[in-house]
MIDOTOR-262331 format. One record per residue (C-alpha): x negated, y, z; residue number from 1. Coordinates in steps of 0.5 Angstrom, whole numbers, plus 500, padded with zeros to 3 digits. Example, Ala and Ser with C-alpha at 12.3 -4.5 7.8 and 13.67 -1.06 7.14 Angstrom:
2
ATOM     u     v     w     n
ATOM   475   491   516     1
ATOM   473   498   514     2
//
This chain:
466
ATOM     u     v     w     n
ATOM   099   679   321     1
ATOM   105   683   316     2
ATOM   107   678   311     3
ATOM   114   678   308     4
ATOM   117   683   312     5
ATOM   118   689   305     6
ATOM   125   688   304     7
ATOM   126   691   312     8
ATOM   120   696   311     9
ATOM   124   698   305    10
ATOM   131   699   309    11
ATOM   126   704   314    12
ATOM   123   708   309    13
ATOM   130   709   306    14
ATOM   133   711   312    15
ATOM   127   715   314    16
ATOM   127   720   308    17
ATOM   134   722   308    18
ATOM   135   728   310    19
ATOM   140   727   316    20
ATOM   138   724   324    21
ATOM   138   718   323    22
ATOM   140   712   329    23
ATOM   138   705   328    24
ATOM   138   699   331    25
ATOM   134   692   330    26
ATOM   135   686   333    27
ATOM   134   679   333    28
ATOM   131   674   337    29
ATOM   125   673   339    30
ATOM   117   673   336    31
ATOM   122   674   329    32
ATOM   117   680   328    33
ATOM   121   686   329    34
ATOM   115   690   334    35
ATOM   111   688   327    36
ATOM   116   692   323    37
ATOM   117   697   327    38
ATOM   108   699   327    39
ATOM   107   698   321    40
ATOM   113   702   319    41
ATOM   110   709   323    42
ATOM   103   707   322    43
ATOM   103   713   317    44
ATOM   107   717   320    45
ATOM   103   721   324    46
ATOM   108   723   330    47
ATOM   111   718   333    48
ATOM   112   716   339    49
ATOM   113   708   341    50
ATOM   115   706   347    51
ATOM   116   699   350    52
ATOM   120   698   355    53
ATOM   120   692   361    54
ATOM   122   689   366    55
ATOM   121   694   371    56
ATOM   126   701   374    57
ATOM   129   705   371    58
ATOM   124   711   373    59
ATOM   118   706   372    60
ATOM   120   706   365    61
ATOM   122   713   365    62
ATOM   115   715   367    63
ATOM   113   711   361    64
ATOM   117   714   356    65
ATOM   115   721   357    66
ATOM   107   719   358    67
ATOM   108   715   351    68
ATOM   112   721   348    69
ATOM   105   725   350    70
ATOM   101   721   346    71
ATOM   105   720   341    72
ATOM   106   728   340    73
ATOM   099   729   342    74
ATOM   102   734   347    75
ATOM   100   732   355    76
ATOM   105   738   356    77
ATOM   111   734   356    78
ATOM   107   730   363    79
ATOM   110   737   366    80
ATOM   117   736   365    81
ATOM   122   733   371    82
ATOM   122   725   370    83
ATOM   130   726   365    84
ATOM   132   721   360    85
ATOM   135   728   358    86
ATOM   128   733   358    87
ATOM   125   728   355    88
ATOM   129   728   348    89
ATOM   131   735   349    90
ATOM   122   736   349    91
ATOM   122   731   343    92
ATOM   127   736   339    93
ATOM   124   742   339    94
ATOM   117   738   337    95
ATOM   121   736   332    96
ATOM   124   742   329    97
ATOM   119   745   328    98
ATOM   115   740   324    99
ATOM   117   739   317   100
ATOM   117   731   316   101
ATOM   123   726   320   102
ATOM   119   725   328   103
ATOM   120   717   329   104
ATOM   122   715   336   105
ATOM   122   707   338   106
ATOM   124   704   344   107
ATOM   123   697   343   108
ATOM   126   691   349   109
ATOM   132   696   349   110
ATOM   136   691   353   111
ATOM   131   692   359   112
ATOM   133   698   359   113
ATOM   140   697   359   114
ATOM   138   691   365   115
ATOM   136   695   370   116
ATOM   141   699   369   117
ATOM   148   699   365   118
ATOM   149   707   365   119
ATOM   144   706   360   120
ATOM   147   706   352   121
ATOM   152   711   355   122
ATOM   147   716   357   123
ATOM   143   714   350   124
ATOM   151   715   347   125
ATOM   151   723   350   126
ATOM   143   723   348   127
ATOM   146   722   341   128
ATOM   152   726   341   129
ATOM   149   733   344   130
ATOM   141   734   344   131
ATOM   139   728   338   132
ATOM   145   728   332   133
ATOM   143   734   327   134
ATOM   136   734   328   135
ATOM   130   732   324   136
ATOM   129   725   328   137
ATOM   130   718   327   138
ATOM   132   714   333   139
ATOM   131   706   334   140
ATOM   133   701   338   141
ATOM   130   694   338   142
ATOM   132   688   343   143
ATOM   130   682   343   144
ATOM   137   679   347   145
ATOM   141   678   341   146
ATOM   148   677   345   147
ATOM   147   683   350   148
ATOM   144   688   344   149
ATOM   151   687   340   150
ATOM   154   688   346   151
ATOM   151   694   348   152
ATOM   150   698   342   153
ATOM   154   694   336   154
ATOM   161   691   339   155
ATOM   167   696   337   156
ATOM   166   697   346   157
ATOM   159   700   346   158
ATOM   159   707   348   159
ATOM   154   708   341   160
ATOM   159   704   336   161
ATOM   161   708   330   162
ATOM   154   712   332   163
ATOM   149   708   329   164
ATOM   147   710   320   165
ATOM   145   703   320   166
ATOM   143   695   323   167
ATOM   138   689   321   168
ATOM   139   682   324   169
ATOM   132   680   323   170
ATOM   133   672   321   171
ATOM   127   668   321   172
ATOM   123   668   314   173
ATOM   124   662   309   174
ATOM   121   658   305   175
ATOM   117   662   300   176
ATOM   115   667   305   177
ATOM   113   662   310   178
ATOM   108   660   304   179
ATOM   104   666   305   180
ATOM   102   666   311   181
ATOM   097   660   308   182
ATOM   091   658   303   183
ATOM   093   652   301   184
ATOM   098   650   296   185
ATOM   099   643   298   186
ATOM   107   642   299   187
ATOM   107   636   303   188
ATOM   103   639   308   189
ATOM   106   646   308   190
ATOM   113   642   309   191
ATOM   111   638   315   192
ATOM   109   645   317   193
ATOM   116   648   316   194
ATOM   118   642   319   195
ATOM   117   644   326   196
ATOM   115   652   326   197
ATOM   121   655   321   198
ATOM   119   661   319   199
ATOM   118   665   326   200
ATOM   112   668   324   201
ATOM   109   668   331   202
ATOM   110   659   331   203
ATOM   106   660   325   204
ATOM   100   664   327   205
ATOM   098   658   331   206
ATOM   098   653   325   207
ATOM   091   652   324   208
ATOM   091   649   317   209
ATOM   083   646   319   210
ATOM   088   641   323   211
ATOM   092   636   321   212
ATOM   101   637   322   213
ATOM   100   632   328   214
ATOM   094   636   330   215
ATOM   099   642   330   216
ATOM   105   639   333   217
ATOM   101   636   340   218
ATOM   096   643   341   219
ATOM   102   647   341   220
ATOM   108   644   342   221
ATOM   106   638   348   222
ATOM   100   639   352   223
ATOM   100   642   358   224
ATOM   099   649   357   225
ATOM   101   650   350   226
ATOM   105   656   347   227
ATOM   111   654   345   228
ATOM   113   648   349   229
ATOM   119   651   353   230
ATOM   121   655   348   231
ATOM   127   653   348   232
ATOM   128   653   354   233
ATOM   127   661   355   234
ATOM   130   664   349   235
ATOM   137   661   353   236
ATOM   135   661   359   237
ATOM   135   670   357   238
ATOM   141   669   353   239
ATOM   145   665   357   240
ATOM   148   664   364   241
ATOM   148   657   364   242
ATOM   144   654   359   243
ATOM   146   646   361   244
ATOM   152   645   356   245
ATOM   149   648   351   246
ATOM   142   643   352   247
ATOM   147   639   351   248
ATOM   150   641   345   249
ATOM   144   643   341   250
ATOM   141   635   343   251
ATOM   148   632   340   252
ATOM   147   636   334   253
ATOM   140   634   332   254
ATOM   141   628   334   255
ATOM   146   627   327   256
ATOM   152   629   330   257
ATOM   155   635   327   258
ATOM   162   634   327   259
ATOM   166   638   333   260
ATOM   170   632   335   261
ATOM   163   626   335   262
ATOM   160   632   338   263
ATOM   166   632   343   264
ATOM   166   625   344   265
ATOM   158   624   346   266
ATOM   158   629   351   267
ATOM   165   627   354   268
ATOM   169   634   353   269
ATOM   175   637   349   270
ATOM   175   640   343   271
ATOM   178   646   346   272
ATOM   173   647   351   273
ATOM   168   646   345   274
ATOM   170   650   341   275
ATOM   168   656   346   276
ATOM   160   653   347   277
ATOM   159   653   339   278
ATOM   163   659   338   279
ATOM   157   663   343   280
ATOM   151   659   340   281
ATOM   153   662   332   282
ATOM   153   669   335   283
ATOM   146   667   337   284
ATOM   145   665   331   285
ATOM   142   659   332   286
ATOM   148   654   329   287
ATOM   151   654   324   288
ATOM   158   651   320   289
ATOM   157   648   314   290
ATOM   164   647   310   291
ATOM   164   645   302   292
ATOM   162   650   298   293
ATOM   168   648   294   294
ATOM   173   651   300   295
ATOM   176   657   298   296
ATOM   178   659   306   297
ATOM   172   656   310   298
ATOM   173   659   316   299
ATOM   181   655   315   300
ATOM   177   649   313   301
ATOM   178   643   317   302
ATOM   172   639   313   303
ATOM   167   644   317   304
ATOM   159   641   321   305
ATOM   155   645   326   306
ATOM   147   645   325   307
ATOM   143   648   328   308
ATOM   141   653   324   309
ATOM   133   653   325   310
ATOM   127   649   324   311
ATOM   123   650   331   312
ATOM   129   649   335   313
ATOM   132   643   331   314
ATOM   125   639   331   315
ATOM   125   642   339   316
ATOM   131   639   341   317
ATOM   130   632   336   318
ATOM   123   630   338   319
ATOM   120   634   345   320
ATOM   127   635   349   321
ATOM   129   627   350   322
ATOM   121   626   351   323
ATOM   120   631   357   324
ATOM   119   626   362   325
ATOM   113   623   358   326
ATOM   110   630   356   327
ATOM   110   631   364   328
ATOM   106   625   365   329
ATOM   101   627   360   330
ATOM   103   621   355   331
ATOM   102   626   349   332
ATOM   101   619   344   333
ATOM   107   616   345   334
ATOM   111   623   343   335
ATOM   106   624   337   336
ATOM   108   617   335   337
ATOM   115   617   335   338
ATOM   115   624   331   339
ATOM   111   621   327   340
ATOM   116   615   326   341
ATOM   121   620   326   342
ATOM   118   626   321   343
ATOM   119   624   314   344
ATOM   126   622   315   345
ATOM   127   630   320   346
ATOM   123   634   313   347
ATOM   128   630   309   348
ATOM   134   635   310   349
ATOM   128   640   311   350
ATOM   126   639   304   351
ATOM   135   640   302   352
ATOM   135   647   306   353
ATOM   128   649   301   354
ATOM   131   646   295   355
ATOM   136   651   295   356
ATOM   131   656   295   357
ATOM   127   653   289   358
ATOM   134   654   285   359
ATOM   135   661   287   360
ATOM   127   663   286   361
ATOM   127   659   279   362
ATOM   135   663   277   363
ATOM   132   671   281   364
ATOM   125   671   276   365
ATOM   129   667   270   366
ATOM   126   660   270   367
ATOM   133   657   270   368
ATOM   138   662   265   369
ATOM   144   661   269   370
ATOM   148   666   273   371
ATOM   149   661   280   372
ATOM   154   665   285   373
ATOM   156   661   290   374
ATOM   150   655   293   375
ATOM   151   650   299   376
ATOM   153   643   299   377
ATOM   159   638   297   378
ATOM   162   632   301   379
ATOM   168   628   302   380
ATOM   169   622   306   381
ATOM   164   618   304   382
ATOM   159   622   299   383
ATOM   155   628   300   384
ATOM   152   632   294   385
ATOM   145   635   297   386
ATOM   145   642   293   387
ATOM   152   645   289   388
ATOM   151   652   285   389
ATOM   158   655   282   390
ATOM   159   660   276   391
ATOM   163   666   278   392
ATOM   168   662   273   393
ATOM   168   656   276   394
ATOM   166   654   269   395
ATOM   158   651   269   396
ATOM   156   647   277   397
ATOM   149   644   278   398
ATOM   149   639   283   399
ATOM   142   637   286   400
ATOM   139   630   289   401
ATOM   133   632   294   402
ATOM   128   625   294   403
ATOM   123   626   300   404
ATOM   120   619   299   405
ATOM   112   616   297   406
ATOM   116   612   292   407
ATOM   117   617   284   408
ATOM   125   618   284   409
ATOM   128   614   278   410
ATOM   134   614   273   411
ATOM   138   610   278   412
ATOM   138   616   282   413
ATOM   141   621   276   414
ATOM   146   616   275   415
ATOM   148   616   282   416
ATOM   149   623   282   417
ATOM   152   624   277   418
ATOM   157   619   279   419
ATOM   157   623   285   420
ATOM   159   630   280   421
ATOM   165   626   277   422
ATOM   169   625   284   423
ATOM   166   634   286   424
ATOM   170   635   279   425
ATOM   176   631   280   426
ATOM   178   636   286   427
ATOM   176   643   282   428
ATOM   182   645   279   429
ATOM   179   647   273   430
ATOM   175   641   270   431
ATOM   174   643   264   432
ATOM   167   645   267   433
ATOM   160   644   264   434
ATOM   155   640   269   435
ATOM   147   640   270   436
ATOM   144   637   274   437
ATOM   136   637   278   438
ATOM   133   632   282   439
ATOM   128   634   287   440
ATOM   123   628   289   441
ATOM   116   630   293   442
ATOM   113   624   289   443
ATOM   114   626   282   444
ATOM   119   621   277   445
ATOM   118   614   273   446
ATOM   115   614   266   447
ATOM   123   613   264   448
ATOM   126   618   268   449
ATOM   121   623   264   450
ATOM   121   619   257   451
ATOM   129   619   257   452
ATOM   131   626   261   453
ATOM   137   630   257   454
ATOM   138   636   256   455
ATOM   142   638   262   456
ATOM   137   634   267   457
ATOM   132   639   271   458
ATOM   127   636   274   459
ATOM   122   639   280   460
ATOM   117   636   283   461
ATOM   116   638   289   462
ATOM   117   646   288   463
ATOM   115   646   281   464
ATOM   119   646   274   465
ATOM   118   640   270   466
//
C-alpha cells in the first residue's frame, strides 16, 4: 500500500528527469516502506531492473541479478553473458544508450552484497567511474541496515563517497501520514493506535480497525507467532554485535530515565562509557537528544534529555520487554492489564509529539496566521512546557499545554501555563515578547474556559482548533 510518500517519490522523479546519470542512496530501518516506494517509482517505467539481494553467496546474487536484468529489460540474451558485475553493467549501459529514456537499476538490500563480499563498495565505485557515470542510467542502492549503509555508501571512508547524486534516510511517517491508512476519524482511537505502531507502514498495515486497540496489541505484539513480538530484538541484532547494553539503555529511557547521569546511575555505568552507546543509538535514529528550544548551542547544552524516537520501540521497551516472562508463559491477560493501566499516561507523551505536528500543520495551511520557525519544548529545574514555537525575530512565542485526561480542561490550566510562560520569558534576551497560548485537550474544555477565552489563546479539542 502506497500512502503518504509523495514527497519522497517526487525526489526520485526529479532526479530521474535530470539529463545526467544518477547514483542515489536510499536507506532506513526495516518496514518503513522503502521497497514500496521504489516499486511505485518504477511502476510507469517500461524498462527498469529491480533486484532484491539476499544472504546467499555473491555468485548466487550475481546470477539472480543477471536473471532480473534480463526480465526487466526484456532481453534474454543477457543470460548468455559471463557471470560478472562488470559484464552485466556494461550490457545495461549499451542497452540504455539505445533508448530515449533513462534506464533505472535498483539494488535493494545492498548490505547483503557487502556481507557476501566486503569489496563490493569498491567494485561498484569502479563500475560507476568507468561504466555508468555519463550513461543514461539511474542507479539506486537501497538498504535496511542504517549503520552499514552509511559506512559503505555515505561516509568519507566509503569508496562511493562523493559520487552520489542524492541520498534519503527513510524515516517513519508522522501522525498525519499515519491516519491516512484508516477510515475512522475517531481521534482517540487513532492516537492510541499510533502510540504502539508509530509511523512505520508495515506495523500500521497489520492493524485491524474493526478491533479494539487492546485486541490489536494482543494479536500483533503479545501472543506467540505474532508478527512483531520480537521485532526490536531482530533490528538491534542486525545493527549491533552485542546488543545487551543497548537493551538496558533503551529500557531505562522507556521507564522515565532521560538524563544521562540518571541512566548511568541506574545501569551502574560511568557517564563517559554510556555516551558511546547513546551516540550509536542516535546514529541508528532510535534515540534523540532533546534540549530546551531556547538553547543557543544545542550540541554543547548540558540540559540534554534522551528519548526513544520511535513509538513502537518506546512501547515495546516500556510494556513488552519487562513482561517477556509472562509472555513466554502465555499470561497475555496479565500483560494486557498492565498495558491498559499505563496506556493513558503513555499516550499523554505521544499527544505532546502529535500536538507539535498539529501546530505545524495549522501554520502550513494558514489556520494559524503567524510565522514560527523554531519548535520544541522548554524546561528548567522544576517547570516544563510541553510545546514552544518561536518566531524568527524572537518577538513572538507560542506556548502550549497538552492534557490527555477524561475531564474537560478548566481555566486553572491556563493560569498555570501563564505562570510557566513568565519563567520562560525571564530567560529570553528580549523580554519584550508577545505570547500566544495553546491548550490541547482530549476531552474538550469547561464552560468558563470557552466563555471567557481571551484572544491570545488557541484551544484545540483533540486535533481541531475550536
